[in-house]
C-alpha positions in Angstrom: 30.3 32.0 18.5 28.1 30.1 21.0 25.2 32.4 20.3 25.2 31.5 16.6 25.9 27.8 17.1 22.8 27.0 19.1 20.2 28.5 16.7 22.0 26.8 13.8 22.1 23.5 15.5 18.4 23.7 16.5 17.4 24.7 12.9 19.4 21.8 11.5 17.8 19.3 13.9 14.3 20.6 13.0 14.9 20.2 9.3 16.3 16.7 9.9 13.3 15.7 12.0 10.8 16.9 9.4 12.7 15.1 6.6 13.0 11.9 8.6 9.3 11.9 9.4 8.0 12.2 5.9 6.1 9.1 4.8 5.8 10.4 1.2 8.6 8.3 -0.2 9.2 6.1 -3.3 9.6 3.2 -1.0 6.2 3.7 0.6 4.6 4.3 -2.8 6.0 0.9 -3.9 4.0 -0.7 -1.1 0.7 0.5 -2.5 -1.5 -2.2 -4.0 -4.8 -2.4 -5.9 -7.6 -3.3 -3.5 -5.9 -1.9 -0.4 -8.3 -0.2 2.1 -8.1 3.5 2.8 -6.9 2.7 6.3 -4.0 0.7 5.0 -2.9 3.5 2.7 -3.1 6.1 5.5 -0.9 3.8 7.6 1.7 3.9 4.8 1.4 7.6 3.8 -0.2 9.4 6.7 -3.3 11.5 6.4 -3.9 13.0 2.9 -3.5 16.7 2.2 -7.0 16.6 0.6 -9.7 14.3 -0.6 -12.6 14.9 -3.1 -15.4 12.7 -3.9 -17.3 12.5 -7.3 -19.7 9.8 -8.5 -18.5 7.4 -5.8 -14.8 7.8 -6.5 -12.8 9.3 -3.6 -9.6 10.9 -4.9 -7.0 11.7 -2.3 -3.7 13.5 -2.6 -0.7 13.3 -0.4 1.9 16.1 -0.7 1.7 19.2 -2.9 1.8 20.2 -6.6 5.6 19.6 -6.8 5.7 16.2 -5.1 2.7 14.0 -4.5 0.9 10.7 -4.5 -2.7 10.5 -5.8 -4.9 7.6 -4.9 -8.5 6.9 -6.1 -10.8 4.7 -4.0 -14.1 3.1 -4.9 -16.0 1.5 -2.0 -13.0 2.3 0.3 -10.5 0.3 -1.8 -7.7 1.4 -4.1 -8.5 1.3 -7.8 -5.8 3.7 -9.2 -2.7 5.4 -7.9 0.1 7.6 -9.3 3.1 9.5 -8.1 4.8 12.8 -9.2 8.4 13.7 -8.5 9.0 11.2 -5.7 12.7 10.5 -4.9 
């Protein structure tokens, strides 16, 4: 019994820690504003999963294909943002 309890407990704590640490939330998305600087956005959402730059527009994505926030920056400031499947 004890041998099964410890791994289960550790796994549960690990999942809880990962879930609690996520900055990709509807609450944080609601704090995004037009004109915010890249540094302000990363303070809210953490580092992006990826960024691409085309014609002076830096497009960054937080999350994955199932759940994400996308933010476009021009001259380091937010000009457009959207969310997909945030809870």
